[in-house]
Steps between C-alpha positions, in 0.01 A plus 500: 500500500362647182393800695847545649652465155258755355566734780880459452467566124286809568748621760783446245317686235423789736866505616623499141256782418613702793855455400422599142315809621781586739731489193277740316488733798879491512527591129263788554689621803826482302348693213380772737839526659671510159268775395590704809867445433453594135331823607789581743764429227303722256492780759875461574578505132298821465684661796836394354397666173415820688829485690684447172327806350584712813861382493540587135350849566740545798793381283400744224465791745824428670683483168348838405605650835849370452516636149382846629753488779781418263391779262480747786844389621650554151323834487649607837849393413719805469202733574611583854495882534584570875387429846391706794583378851299624788712409799786746570558691822230755437250251368454179702220279611466448871517146632171314422346803322423578135381860534685733266699772669474862368846457345391175321190683369714784368730250322201324347353827388833586330493154327136546389580852363811363318280220348245748386758742352675225310162403358613146432300181530695336781418215733578517870593189708465611858696270734439489871767387743527435874773438751524163672307607820189276512403187321557446128125494438453825692791670313354396159170661598688803627697537174171468302340772718791731446493449114125556505534824691743629246266382212196666647694830550632491140147434382374804678781699328359398157703183412275249336429194719523264196868610463593397852541160667610418849706211634629423842840360573450513870839439664636293212713772328672706769689809392715472821557250772216476751737480797493876581243759532635700202503188279138416594401867423646462148310178441164662578455648161304527177686477161315622193643368175402695190484298180433632149 
């Protein structure tokens, strides 16, 4: 009986030791997991700090761009000089084309000569337009190609590239209704706005 009691006591002690060691292993495991989570939190905090820095830089840049745009708008107010439209009966773009006709090139040459003879620091906004034939996306590209064709030609005539900008309105600003062939022909145009 003593042997059974002694074995029971030994078993109890071993069981208690195992439970105690298990508790220690659990604490160690928890510590490891907490360390991993702490590292992740530190990494996330670092990323948040980087994102905050980037957002602050973007905010500063956008504020500066807005200030420049407002200043340019104020400068341009009242500075409109004249505009040249390339789209009358003698000068029109064919449907789906942006190649300048000889008449269009003659008009652009006259404009370039006028700009050189006036010898003024002017800025040209070259607007490309299209009729409503085709998709909106296609017409936007077509308007841009027409404006770019005029810009490249003017550059070859000696107009400084940094004084010209192009914009496409596609079919958004028709000069005439698109329900007739004549109206569509008037909408296939380039408008050059000359600003001082």
